[in-house]
N, C-alpha and C positions, 0 to 999 in steps of 0.2 A: 372355648371359654373356660373349661374346667379340666384340671389335671390333678395328678397326685404328686405331692412333694414330700421328701424325707424331712422330718423335723430336726434331724441331727446334721446330715451332710448337705441338705438342700437339693439332692438329685431329683430331677423331674421324671415321672413315670406316666405311662398311658393311663387314662381314666378307665379302670377295670376293677373287678373284685380282687383286691390285694391289700395287704396291711403291713408288710415288712419290706424295707429297702433291700434290694438285691446286693448293694455295695457294702453298706455298713451295718445292716440288720437293725437300723433305727426304725421307729414307727412312722407310718405315712399319715398325711392329712390331705384334705381336699384344698386345692388352691384355685383361685379365680382370676381371670383377667379383669381386674376391677375397672380399668379404663374402658373396656368394651361394655361391661355391665352398666357403667355410668350412663351410657346412651340408651339403655333399655329400661331403666328404673327411675322412678320419681316418687315424691310423697303422694302425688295425685294417683299414680298407678297403683300404689300400695293401698291407698284408701278405697279404691274401687274394687279391690279383691275381696275374697271371702274372709269372714271373721275367724280364721284359723291360721295355723302356721304357714299355710300355702300362699298367703298374701306376699310372702317373701321368697317365692319360688326361684327368683333369679339368683338368689344367694344360697340355694340348697342343691345338693347333688342328686337330683331326681330327673328322670326323663320327661319329655313333653307329654301332655295328655292329662286326663283327669285322674288324680291320685285316689287310691284306696284310703279312706279316712274314717275316723270315728268322731270328728269334730274337735280335734285337738288344738289347743292354743287360744290366744287372745283372751286369756283369763284376766280377771279384774286387777287393776292397780288401785288399792284402797288407801285413801288418806287416813292414816291411823292417829287421829287426834287424841283419843283416850290413852293409847299406849305411849304416844309421844309425850303427853303430860306426865305420865308415870316415870318416864325415863329422862325427862328434861330436854325434849326436842320439839321444835316448832313445825318442822316440815318432814315428818316421817311417813313413809308409804310402805304398804305390804303388798308384794306381788304374790297373789293368792293362787298358787298352782294346785291347791287341793281340789280345785273345780275342773281339772282335766277329766276326761272320760273315765279313767280307772283310778282317779284320785291322786295322781302324782305327776311330776314333771317328766317322768320317764316316757310318757306318751309322746312327747316331742321327738325324742330320739328314735323310738320304735316306729313311729309313723314314717320317718325318713328311711329307716333300715328296711321296713317291710316293702315299700315301693321299689327300693333298689333291688331287693331280693327277687321280687316278681319280675322285674325287667331283665334279670339275668338267669331266670329259670330255676331258681331254688324251689324245692318243694317242702322244706322243713324249716321252721322258724324256731330258734333256740336261744338260750342265754345261760350265763351263770348269774345268780342274783342273791341279794340280801333281802328280797321280798317284793318291793314295788315293781321292779323290772319284770319279775316272773308274771305278775298279773297283767302288765301291759303287753308283754310278748304273747301271752295266752289269748288276750282279747283281740289283738291285731291278727294273730294267726287264724282265729275263728272268722273274723271279718273278711280276710283275704282268701279263705279256703285252703289254708296251708296246715300242715301237721305242726302241732305245738308240742315242744319238748323242753322243759325247764329244769335246771339244776340248782339246788339250794342247799345250804348247810342246815342240818337238823336243828330244831329248837327255835325256829322263827315264830313271829307272832301268828297265832292261828288265823286271824282275819286275813292276813296277806296270803297265806297258803291256801285257805279256803277259796279265796277269790280266783286264784289261778286255776284251781280244780274246777270251779264252776264254769269257766270258759272252755273247758274240755281238753286242756293240755295234760300231757303226761308229766307228772312231777317226780323228780328223782332227788330224794333227800340223801345227803352224804354226812356221815359222822365226821365232823371236822369243821374248820373255819371256812369263811368265804374264799380265802386264798387257796385252800386245798381244792375247793370246788372249781375255782378258776383255772388252776393248773390242769385239772381233769379235762375241762372244756378245751383248753389249748391243745391237748393231745388228740381229742376227738376231732378237732377242726382239721387236723392233718390226715385223718382216716376217712372222714365222711364229707360228702359235699352238702353240708348243712349250712344254713345262714345263722351262725352263732353270732348274734348281733353285736355283742361287746367283745368279740374276739376277732374273727376273720372279716367281719364287716365294720370293725370299729371306726375306720376313717370316715365312713358315711353315716353311721349311727350317731357318732358324737357331734356331727354338725347340727343335729336337731336342737341341741342345747342352746345354740346361738339365738334361737328365736325368742327365748325369754328376755334377753337383753334388747333385742330389736323392739319388742313390744313395750318394754319399760320406756325406752327413748321416745317412741311414738306416742305413748299414753301421757308422757310428761310434756307434750307439745313440741316434740322433736328437739329435746335438749337432754343432755346426759346428766344424771344426778352427781352430786359431789361425792357420795359414798354409796357403795353397794356391799351388803354382807351376804356371803354365799356359804351354805353348808358344804363341807368337803368330805367325800367318800373316796372314789377313785380319782377325783380331781378334775374330771372332764368339764363339768358345768362351769367351774371357775375359769379354767383355761380358755374355754370357748366364749365366756363372757368378755374376756379381754379381746379375743379375736373379733367378736361382734362389733365392739366399739371401733376397732381399727378398720373393719370393712365399711361401716357406715360413713366414716370419714373418707375412706378411699373412693366411694361411689358418689360422694357429694351430698349425702343426706344429712350429715352433721358437719359443721365447720370445724369443731374440735371436740375432743373427749378427754377430760382430765380427771375422770372418775377414779377415786381411790378404791381399790378392790380389796376387801377383807375376807380372810378365810376363817370359818368357824368350825371347830371340832370340840369334842369332849375329851377329858383327860384320859379316859380308858382306851382311846384310839386316836392319837394326835400326831402321826408321823409328819404330816405336811406342816402343821403349825410349829412343831419342834424345829424343823429345818429352817423355817422362816425366822423364828425367834433367835436361833443360833447362827444365822447368817450362812447356812450351808447350801450348796448346790446339789447335794445328793440326799436322797431319802433313806433313812434307816428303817427297815421294816420292824413292826412291832407285833406282838400277840394281842389281838383285839379283845377287850373285855369292857364293853360299854352298854349302857341301857339304850343308847341310840343305835340299834342294830342295823338300820339302813345306812349308817355311816361307818360301820365296823369293818373297814377294809385296811388291814395292817400293812399291805404292800401295794399301794395305789398305783395303777397303771399310768396315770397322768400326773402323779404327785409332783414330779420334778418340774413339769411345765406350769402347774398351778402355783408352785412356790415362786417360780420366775415371774409369773404374771403379777403376783402380789407385790413383789419387790419393784418391778418395773413401774407399777402404778403408784408407788409410795404408800401402799396399804400396809396392813398388819395382819397378824394371825392370833386367834384366841384359842385357848384350851380350857373350857369351863369345867368346874368340878362336876362330877357325876350327880351329886346331890342337888345341883341347881337346875337340872334339865327339866324335871317335871314342874318345878316352879315356873320356869319360862313358858312351858306349855300352858299352864294355868293362867298366867298373866295375860298371854295373848287371847285366850278364850274369854276371860272375864272382862277384858277391856274392849275387844274388837269383835267378839262373837265368831272367831275363826278357830276351829278345832284342828290342831296340828299333831302329827306324830312327833316322836322325840327329836327328830332333826330340827323341827321348828323351835323347840325349847332350847336347843343348842344355839341357834341363831339369836334368839332373844337374849339369852344369857351372855352370849358373846358381845352383842351390841351394848349391853349394860357395862361390860368390862371396858369397851372402847370409849364410852362416855365417861366413865369414872377415871380413866387414864388420860382424859383430855385429848384423845385422838379424833373425836367427833364433836363439833361445836353445836350449840343450840340452834343457831340460825342457818345451818347447812341443810341441804336436801339429802335425805337418806332413804335408801330402799333396802328392805330386807326380803330375802327370798324364802318363802314358805313352800316347801316342795312336796309335802306328802300329807294326806289326810289323817287326822286322829281318829276317824271312824273305824280305822283298821286296828287301832291300838287302845280301844276304850278301857281295857282292863287297867291301864296305868292311871286312869283318873279316879279309880275307886277310893284311894285314900283321901281324895279331896272332897268327897261327898259328905261334908260335915253338916250340911243344912238339909239333909234328907230326913223328913219327918215320917213317923209311923204312928197312926192313931188306932187305939184299941177299939174305940167306938166313934161313930160319926156324929160327934157332938161339937158344937161351936166352942163351948167352954174348954173342952180338951184341946181343941186346935189352938185357941188363943194362948193357953199355957205352954204348949209345945213350941209354938212359934217364938214366944218370948224367951224361952230357954235357949232356943237355937240361935237367936239373934242377940242374945245377951242384953235384952232391954227389960225394964220393969213392966209388970203386967198391970194394965189399966183396970181399976175396979169400977164397975158400973154402979 
C-alpha cells in the first residue's frame, strides 16, 4: 500500500530508507494506494482513534504496532473572533500548534521519523535545525532511547538551544547559516548510518506535516477551509498541506478541496514568495537575514514544490516587512491569548496583506497556522511591555497614579 515515488520523474521505488531517485537524483516522497486505503479508513475509524497524529496512521509511513509518542497532534483549532474583527474577517481560525509537546509543529514530523528510524534499526536521531526541530529531535530521541545529535547555526534563540540541551542531546553549533549546517549534515548522512530526519529520512519525516491539515479538515466538520495561510521555511509544511487535501479527497473523506494555500515569509528571507510573485518555477537562493529565525532558510529544500502548490491552488505569497513581525506576534497575543514565535507574526502580517489586497473576503473561512511557541522567544516581547508598572512603595495612591499614567486616563480624585 506504500511505496516511494520520485517527485521529478515519477519512478517508483521500494519502501525503504532512501531519499534520492537512482535515475534522475530527484527527491523521493511516500506514495499510497489510495483506492486500497479507502477501504480501510473512515471518519468513524478516525474518530475512534487516539487524540494524536496516529488517528491518521493509514496515511502515514509507519509500521504496524504501538508507536513511540509524546502525545503529538490534535492541537486546538481556535475560532479567532477577536483577531478576525481586527482584520475584518468573520470566520477566522487559528490552528494552534504551539501546544504540541515541545511547542512546535515539528513534533509531527519527528514523531513519524522516530518510529521509522526505530523500525529500521537506527541508533542515532539527528537533524539540521533553525531551533524548533532541534528541541523536537532531542525530546523524541530521549523518549525512544536513541542518541540525540543536533546541528544548528550559532546565534539561535537561547530558549530553543536550551530546550534541546535539557533533553540530553549533543548540540553542535556551526558558525554560518542554516544552509551551511544543512550541507554539513548531507555530507555526514553519506558517512554515518544516522537517522538525520530532514536529510536521509526526509521522505518519511515530511509526511508528518500532513497531519496538521488532516486535523483542520476534521475539526471544521470534515470540510476544507476557503483559505489557509502557512509559514514557509524549507517549504515542506506547505507542500504537504496540498498533499493532505489531495489524499483526503482520494480516500473519500472529502468530496472536494478547493482551498487556496498562501505562503507567508518575511522580507529578510523570502525566496519562495519571490518565486511565486514573479511567476517562476525555480527558487533563487538568498542570504537569510530575518528576525524570524525559524523561517530563515535561504535555499529551501521543498521550495519549488511549495511554490507549485501555491500556484496550483490559486493562492498567493506574502513577504511582510521585518518591522511588522513583532507587531503580528503582539496582535495575536493581545486578541487571542496565543503567544507565538516570530513565524506566527509573519503569518498574521501576511494575512493582513492578503485582506488589504482583496485576496481574502470577509465572509470566507480562513485558517492560519501558528507553528511555534513564543515562550521560546520571550525576549522579543520586551519592547511591548509598556504597561509594566513599578511601585516604590506599596500604597494605593501611588498605584492609582501609576496606572492612570500607563493607561493614559485622568486620575479620579476622591
